[in-house]
C-alpha positions in Angstrom: 8.3 -20.1 -53.2 5.2 -17.9 -53.3 2.0 -19.2 -54.6 0.7 -18.2 -58.0 -2.0 -16.1 -56.4 0.5 -14.2 -54.3 2.8 -13.6 -57.3 -0.2 -12.5 -59.4 -1.3 -10.1 -56.7 2.2 -8.5 -56.6 1.9 -7.7 -60.3 -1.8 -7.0 -60.8 -2.2 -3.6 -59.0 -4.6 -1.5 -61.0 -4.8 1.2 -58.4 -1.1 2.1 -59.0 0.0 4.3 -61.8 3.1 2.1 -62.4 0.8 -0.7 -63.4 -1.0 1.3 -66.1 2.3 2.8 -67.4 3.7 -0.7 -67.7 0.7 -1.9 -69.7 0.8 1.2 -71.8 4.4 0.8 -72.7 3.8 -2.9 -73.5 0.9 -2.1 -75.7 2.8 0.7 -77.5 5.8 -1.6 -78.3 3.4 -4.3 -79.5 1.7 -1.8 -81.8 5.0 -0.5 -83.2 6.2 -4.0 -84.0 2.8 -4.8 -85.6 3.1 -1.6 -87.7 6.6 -2.6 -88.8 5.5 -6.1 -89.8 2.3 -5.0 -91.7 3.5 -1.9 -93.5 7.2 -2.7 -94.0 8.5 0.9 -93.8 11.9 1.9 -95.3 15.0 0.7 -93.5 15.7 4.0 -91.6 12.2 4.3 -90.3 12.1 0.6 -89.5 15.3 0.9 -87.5 13.9 3.9 -85.6 10.6 2.3 -84.8 12.3 -0.9 -83.8 14.6 1.0 -81.5 11.6 2.8 -80.0 9.7 -0.5 -79.5 12.8 -2.0 -77.8 13.1 1.0 -75.5 9.4 0.8 -74.6 9.7 -2.9 -73.7 12.8 -2.2 -71.6 11.0 0.6 -69.7 8.1 -1.8 -69.3 10.3 -4.5 -67.8 11.8 -1.9 -65.4 8.3 -0.9 -64.3 7.4 -4.6 -63.8 10.5 -5.0 -61.6 9.5 -2.0 -59.5 6.0 -3.4 -59.1 7.4 -6.8 -58.1 9.8 -5.3 -55.5 7.2 -3.0 -54.0 4.7 -5.9 -53.7 1.0 -5.7 -53.2 -1.0 -4.7 -50.1 -2.1 -7.8 -48.2 -5.3 -9.4 -49.3 -8.4 -8.9 -47.1 -8.3 -12.4 -45.7 -4.5 -12.4 -44.9 -3.5 -12.3 -41.2 -1.2 -9.4 -42.0 -4.2 -7.4 -43.2 -6.1 -8.1 -40.0 -3.1 -7.2 -37.9 -2.4 -3.9 -39.7 -6.0 -2.8 -39.9 -7.5 -4.7 -36.9 
């Protein structure tokens, strides 16, 4: 089982565009849900905004899975980093 640091490094990749897209979709879905809770729009608009928030969160989970599968480049202290760039 990978350590917490290794798992975190696989997800925290600010140099990749997928990372920022994932964060953007998560923030947008959170903002939509907050808007629904605070303003209590009519039922039709509430349904559409909820559906959009759900879609954004599903896209975010898909991007998260892609980041996890691709992994992160080796850390500077890792032996794999030294072998690849040595």
